[in-house]
C-alpha positions as CSV (number, residue, x, y, z in Angstrom):
1,M,8.7,27.3,76.1
2,S,9.2,25.5,72.8
3,N,10.4,27.7,70.0
4,R,8.9,27.5,66.5
5,I,11.5,26.6,63.9
6,E,11.1,28.7,60.7
7,R,10.5,26.9,57.5
8,R,13.6,28.4,55.9
9,E,15.8,27.4,58.9
10,F,14.5,23.8,58.7
11,L,15.1,23.5,55.0
12,A,18.6,24.9,55.3
13,A,19.3,22.3,57.8
14,C,18.2,19.3,55.7
15,A,20.2,17.5,53.1
16,A,18.0,18.7,50.3
17,V,17.6,17.2,46.9
18,S,15.5,18.6,44.1
19,A,12.2,16.8,44.9
20,T,10.0,18.0,47.8
21,A,7.2,16.3,49.4
22,S,4.1,17.9,51.1
23,L,3.9,17.4,54.8
24,G,0.5,18.6,55.8
25,G,0.7,21.6,53.6
26,I,4.3,22.6,54.5
27,A,7.0,21.8,52.0
28,Y,10.1,20.0,53.6
29,A,13.1,19.0,51.7
30,Q,12.9,15.3,50.6
31,Q,16.0,13.7,51.9
32,S,17.5,10.7,50.2
33,G,17.3,8.8,53.5
34,F,13.5,8.5,53.4
35,V,12.3,4.8,53.2
36,P,8.7,3.4,52.7
37,A,6.6,2.6,55.7
38,N,3.5,0.6,54.8
39,I,0.8,0.4,57.5
40,Q,-2.4,-1.7,57.2
41,L,-5.1,-1.3,59.8
42,D,-7.8,-3.9,60.8
43,A,-11.4,-3.0,59.9
44,S,-12.5,-2.9,63.5
45,P,-10.9,-2.2,66.8
46,S,-10.0,-5.3,68.8
47,G,-7.5,-4.1,71.4
48,R,-7.7,-2.6,74.9
49,R,-9.2,0.8,75.5
50,M,-6.8,3.6,76.5
51,L,-8.8,4.8,79.6
52,A,-10.2,8.4,80.0
53,E,-7.9,9.1,83.0
54,F,-4.7,7.7,81.3
55,M,-2.9,11.0,81.1
56,G,-0.9,11.8,84.2
57,L,1.7,14.0,85.7
58,S,3.9,13.4,88.8
59,F,5.0,16.2,91.0
60,E,7.3,16.5,94.1
61,A,5.1,16.5,97.1
62,S,7.3,19.2,98.7
63,L,5.7,21.6,96.1
64,V,2.4,21.4,97.8
65,P,3.1,23.2,101.1
66,G,2.8,27.0,100.8
67,G,0.3,27.0,97.9
68,A,2.6,28.7,95.4
69,F,2.1,26.0,92.8
70,F,-1.1,24.2,93.6
71,S,-3.9,26.6,94.3
72,S,-6.8,28.1,92.2
73,S,-4.8,31.3,91.8
74,N,-2.1,29.6,89.7
75,R,-4.0,30.0,86.3
76,T,-0.8,29.2,84.3
77,L,-0.3,25.8,85.8
78,I,-4.1,25.2,85.7
79,D,-4.2,25.8,82.0
80,Y,-1.1,23.8,81.5
81,V,-2.7,20.7,83.1
82,R,-6.1,21.2,81.5
83,G,-4.2,21.3,78.1
84,L,-3.5,17.7,78.5
85,G,-7.2,16.7,78.9
86,S,-10.3,17.2,81.0
87,R,-9.5,14.1,83.0
88,G,-6.3,12.6,84.4
89,I,-4.4,11.7,87.5
90,L,-1.8,13.9,89.4
91,Q,0.6,11.9,91.7
92,F,2.6,13.5,94.4
93,G,5.8,11.9,95.8
94,G,9.4,12.1,95.2
95,P,12.6,11.9,97.2
96,N,11.5,14.6,99.7
97,L,8.2,12.9,100.5
98,D,9.2,11.6,103.9
99,A,10.2,15.1,105.1
100,T,7.0,16.6,103.7
101,T,4.0,17.7,105.8
102,Y,0.8,19.4,104.6
103,A,-1.0,22.1,106.5
104,Q,-4.9,22.4,106.4
105,A,-4.4,25.4,104.1
106,D,-2.1,23.5,101.7
107,L,-4.7,20.8,101.3
108,A,-7.5,23.3,100.7
109,N,-5.4,24.9,98.0
110,L,-4.7,21.6,96.4
111,A,-8.5,20.8,96.5
112,Q,-9.2,24.0,94.7
113,F,-6.5,23.3,92.1
114,L,-7.9,19.7,91.5
115,D,-11.5,21.1,91.1
116,A,-10.1,23.7,88.6
117,V,-8.4,21.1,86.4
118,G,-11.0,18.3,86.8
119,W,-8.3,15.8,87.7
120,R,-7.9,13.4,90.6
121,A,-4.8,12.8,92.9
122,I,-2.6,10.2,94.3
123,L,-1.3,11.8,97.4
124,G,2.0,10.7,98.9
125,L,2.4,10.4,102.7
126,S,5.5,9.7,104.7
127,L,6.6,6.2,105.4
128,S,9.2,7.1,108.0
129,A,7.3,9.8,110.1
130,P,5.6,8.6,113.3
131,A,2.4,6.7,112.6
132,F,0.1,9.1,114.6
133,G,1.4,12.1,112.5
134,V,0.8,10.4,109.2
135,A,-2.6,9.4,110.3
136,D,-3.4,13.1,111.1
137,Q,-2.1,14.1,107.7
138,A,-4.3,11.5,106.0
139,S,-7.5,12.6,108.0
140,K,-7.0,16.1,106.9
141,A,-6.4,15.2,103.2
142,S,-9.4,13.0,103.1
143,Q,-11.6,15.8,104.4
144,A,-10.1,18.4,102.1
145,L,-9.9,16.5,98.9
146,G,-13.1,14.5,99.0
147,E,-13.7,12.6,95.7
148,R,-10.7,14.3,94.1
149,L,-8.5,11.9,96.2
150,L,-8.0,8.6,94.4
151,A,-5.6,7.0,96.9
152,F,-2.9,7.6,99.4
153,E,0.6,6.4,98.6
154,L,2.9,5.6,101.5
155,G,6.5,6.4,100.6
156,S,8.3,7.0,97.4
157,A,10.7,4.4,96.1
158,P,10.6,2.3,99.4
159,D,13.0,-0.2,97.8
160,R,15.7,2.4,98.5
161,L,14.6,3.0,102.0
162,F,14.2,-0.5,103.2
163,K,16.5,-3.4,102.8
164,D,13.8,-5.9,102.0
165,Y,10.1,-6.2,101.2
166,G,9.2,-7.5,104.6
167,A,10.5,-4.4,106.3
168,F,8.7,-2.2,103.9
169,L,5.4,-4.1,104.5
170,T,5.6,-3.8,108.2
171,A,6.1,0.0,108.0
172,F,3.3,0.3,105.5
173,R,0.9,-1.7,107.7
174,T,1.8,0.2,110.9
175,R,0.7,3.5,109.3
176,V,-2.4,2.0,107.6
177,S,-3.5,0.8,111.0
178,S,-3.1,4.3,112.5
179,I,-4.9,5.9,109.6
180,S,-7.7,3.4,109.8
181,A,-8.6,4.4,113.2
182,N,-9.8,7.8,111.9
183,D,-10.5,6.9,108.2
184,P,-11.4,3.3,107.8
185,A,-12.5,3.9,104.1
186,A,-9.0,5.1,103.1
187,M,-7.7,3.5,100.1
188,Y,-4.1,3.1,98.9
189,S,-1.8,2.6,95.9
190,G,1.7,1.2,95.9
191,P,4.3,0.0,96.3
192,A,5.8,2.8,94.0
193,T,9.2,1.1,93.9
194,A,12.0,2.5,91.9
195,T,13.9,-0.6,90.8
196,R,11.9,-3.5,92.2
197,P,8.8,-4.2,90.1
198,D,8.8,-7.7,91.5
199,W,7.4,-6.3,94.8
200,A,4.2,-5.3,93.0
201,S,2.8,-8.9,92.8
202,R,3.6,-9.5,96.4
203,F,2.2,-6.2,97.6
204,G,-1.0,-6.6,95.5
205,Q,-1.7,-10.0,97.0
206,D,-0.9,-8.9,100.6
207,E,-2.9,-5.8,100.7
208,R,-5.6,-6.3,98.0
209,P,-8.6,-5.4,100.1
210,Q,-7.4,-1.8,100.6
211,L,-5.7,-1.1,97.3
212,V,-7.1,0.7,94.3
213,M,-4.0,0.5,92.2
214,I,-0.5,-1.0,91.7
215,T,2.1,1.6,91.0
216,Q,5.7,1.5,89.8
217,Q,8.2,4.3,89.2
218,Y,10.4,4.6,86.1
219,R,13.6,6.4,85.4
220,H,14.6,6.5,81.7
221,T,18.4,6.3,81.4
222,G,18.8,4.4,78.1
223,G,20.2,1.5,80.2
224,E,17.2,0.4,82.2
225,A,16.7,-2.9,80.4
226,A,15.9,-4.8,83.7
227,L,13.4,-2.3,84.9
228,R,11.7,-2.3,81.5
229,N,11.4,-6.0,81.5
230,G,9.9,-5.9,84.9
231,V,7.4,-3.3,84.0
232,R,6.4,-5.5,81.1
233,D,5.5,-8.2,83.7
234,L,3.2,-5.9,85.5
235,P,0.0,-6.8,83.5
236,K,0.4,-10.4,84.9
237,S,0.9,-9.2,88.5
238,A,-2.1,-6.9,88.2
239,S,-4.2,-9.6,86.7
240,L,-3.5,-11.9,89.6
241,T,-5.0,-9.5,92.0
242,D,-7.6,-7.9,89.6
243,L,-6.1,-4.4,90.2
244,P,-5.2,-1.7,87.7
245,Y,-1.7,-0.3,87.6
246,R,0.0,3.0,86.7
247,I,3.6,3.9,86.0
248,E,4.5,7.0,87.8
249,Q,7.4,9.3,88.4
250,I,8.4,8.7,84.8
251,I,11.6,10.9,84.5
252,S,14.5,11.4,82.1
253,D,17.6,13.4,82.9
254,T,17.1,15.6,79.7
255,N,13.9,17.2,78.2
256,N,15.1,17.0,74.7
257,M,13.5,15.6,71.6
258,A,14.9,12.2,72.0
259,N,13.2,11.9,75.4
260,A,9.9,13.4,74.1
261,L,9.8,10.8,71.3
262,W,10.7,8.0,73.9
263,A,7.9,9.2,76.2
264,L,5.3,9.2,73.4
265,D,6.3,5.7,72.3
266,F,6.5,4.5,75.9
267,G,3.1,5.9,76.9
268,L,1.3,4.2,73.9
269,E,3.2,0.9,74.6
270,L,2.0,1.0,78.2
271,A,-1.6,1.8,77.2
272,A,-1.5,-1.1,74.7
273,S,-0.2,-3.6,77.3
274,G,-3.0,-2.7,79.8
275,A,-1.6,0.1,82.0
276,D,-4.4,2.4,83.4
277,G,-2.1,5.4,83.1
278,A,1.3,7.0,83.0
279,N,2.5,9.9,85.2
280,F,5.4,11.8,83.6
281,H,7.5,13.7,86.2
282,D,7.0,17.5,85.9
283,D,8.6,20.5,87.6
284,A,5.3,22.4,87.9
285,D,6.9,25.4,86.1
286,A,4.4,25.1,83.2
287,Q,7.1,25.2,80.6
288,R,5.7,23.6,77.3
289,G,8.9,22.0,76.1
290,P,9.5,18.9,74.2
291,L,7.9,16.5,76.6
292,Y,4.8,18.6,77.1
293,Q,4.4,18.8,73.3
294,A,4.8,14.9,73.0
295,L,2.1,14.5,75.7
296,L,-0.3,16.7,73.6
297,L,0.0,14.1,70.8
298,L,-0.5,11.3,73.3
299,K,-3.7,12.8,74.6
300,E,-5.3,12.4,71.1
301,S,-5.6,8.7,71.7
302,V,-7.2,8.9,75.2
303,D,-10.6,7.0,75.6
304,A,-10.2,5.1,72.4
305,R,-9.6,1.4,71.5
306,F,-6.5,0.0,69.9
307,V,-6.8,-1.2,66.3
308,T,-4.5,-4.0,65.1
309,R,-2.0,-2.7,62.7
310,Q,0.7,-4.3,60.4
311,L,3.7,-2.3,59.7
312,Q,6.4,-2.9,57.0
313,T,9.5,-0.8,56.9
314,T,13.3,-1.0,57.0
315,N,13.5,1.9,59.6
316,N,13.9,0.0,62.8
317,N,13.3,3.1,64.8
318,F,9.9,3.9,63.4
319,T,6.8,2.8,65.2
320,A,3.1,3.3,64.7
321,F,0.0,2.9,66.9
322,A,-3.6,3.0,65.8
323,L,-6.7,3.6,68.0
324,E,-10.4,4.3,67.2
325,R,-12.7,6.6,69.2
326,D,-16.2,5.8,69.9
327,D,-17.4,8.1,67.1
328,G,-15.4,6.1,64.6
329,T,-12.5,8.4,64.1
330,R,-9.1,6.7,63.9
331,V,-6.1,8.2,65.4
332,V,-2.8,7.0,64.2
333,T,0.5,8.1,65.9
334,L,3.7,7.8,63.9
335,I,6.9,8.1,65.8
336,N,10.3,8.4,64.1
337,R,13.2,7.9,66.6
338,D,15.8,7.8,63.9
339,S,18.3,10.7,63.6
340,N,18.9,10.2,60.0
341,I,16.3,8.2,58.2
342,G,12.8,9.5,57.4
343,A,9.7,7.5,56.6
344,T,7.3,7.9,53.7
345,V,4.1,6.4,55.0
346,N,1.4,4.7,53.0
347,L,-1.5,4.3,55.5
348,N,-4.4,2.0,54.6
349,A,-7.1,2.6,57.2
350,A,-9.4,-0.3,55.8
351,R,-12.2,2.3,55.4
352,P,-12.6,5.5,53.5
353,A,-10.8,8.5,55.0
354,R,-12.9,11.2,56.6
355,N,-11.2,14.6,56.4
356,P,-7.8,13.3,57.2
357,R,-5.7,15.8,59.3
358,V,-2.2,15.6,60.8
359,R,-0.5,17.4,63.7
360,R,3.4,17.3,63.9
361,L,6.2,17.6,66.3
362,T,9.6,18.1,64.6
363,A,13.1,19.1,65.6
364,L,16.5,19.5,63.8
365,S,18.1,16.8,65.9
366,M,17.4,14.3,68.7
367,D,19.6,16.3,71.1
368,T,17.9,19.6,70.8
369,T,15.4,21.1,73.3
370,Q,14.0,23.4,70.6
371,V,10.9,21.8,68.9
372,N,8.6,22.9,66.2
373,V,4.9,22.2,66.3
374,V,2.9,22.2,63.1
375,D,-0.7,22.4,64.1
376,W,-3.7,20.5,62.3
377,Q,-3.6,20.5,58.6
378,E,-5.0,18.4,55.9
379,A,-3.0,15.2,55.0
380,N,-2.7,12.5,52.5
381,P,-2.7,9.1,54.3
382,A,-1.3,7.5,51.1
383,A,1.9,9.7,51.0
384,L,2.8,11.1,54.4
385,D,6.4,12.0,55.1
386,V,7.6,11.7,58.8
387,P,11.1,13.1,58.8
388,P,14.0,12.1,61.1
389,A,13.5,13.0,64.8
390,S,9.7,13.7,64.6
391,A,6.3,12.5,65.3
392,A,2.9,12.9,63.8
393,V,-0.7,12.1,64.7
394,I,-3.1,11.7,61.9
395,T,-6.8,11.5,62.3
396,L,-9.2,10.0,59.7
């Protein structure tokens, strides 16, 4: 669970000077390292819509058997998922997928869980088990999950299991053929590769009639430049086959503030580039730590259209995203991934502000796992401080 940092503790940790600035009603020490950040929004939205089902979590498929996690009796996990929105996609895969089997009772429990949260699922099936067994699993899952089943996904990170794309495609088609004998209407997503986003284009073209979505896994290490560049090519791959795409099994080794701010920034970048969703890896322990708190900020932009913005600042680690909901409310997310430099934001929304309010996520450092959530308070868009290692969402 995230711990609230007391105001006195926060102030003591800051390099305070005499002047203070009001941050949504809480006085924080104004550090000498704050620099201006001027943001100008266009008058009308012109970008992509962040879809209503954009929010997503990825779980180990091995957590489904037994019903300890995914059942209607796990109210803690149900409330945890529902806290991220009334709609979304849960994806089940992971390294133990090929050794995981679902009993009928497991699938019935999962169906009840999905009904309780209102989300749909991408259910992983083994890509190495005998085809007849996989087909039996698929048939039971289709019957149990019904409309809550978005797609089957065969294998997890198949680029680590097969030496080349052709071997993977043969294994995929063998199991699809077996599944289709009992469930010809079954639909799939994939290829769910870990390091080979270039497989996505080939897979989308080869299997287009039975695919509902292209998927790609993502592990954040700080040194995944090649993978990130490949993911940035996915919009083109998806457009060639007229398929949506999601990034799934998004994982980082440490659930600290640095990862939380990265995830918030990455999620919004994906949405702006055309991704239908992002599934962040979760342990199903319902711990509301830094990543979860960042996802609570991310959900504020769901089902809204991007607004073009111009940002001027000398803080190279400061980013901003703006979206507009259908009721005209504008949602601006401000992310400061700098450890030392804060930003004093002057936001021009190109229209009169309507009851501007701000919600904040702050921490004493980028490395800490202890974060502070400042819930919705009044805000001044013309003078809004965003301290180092923090994020804020302002609605107006």
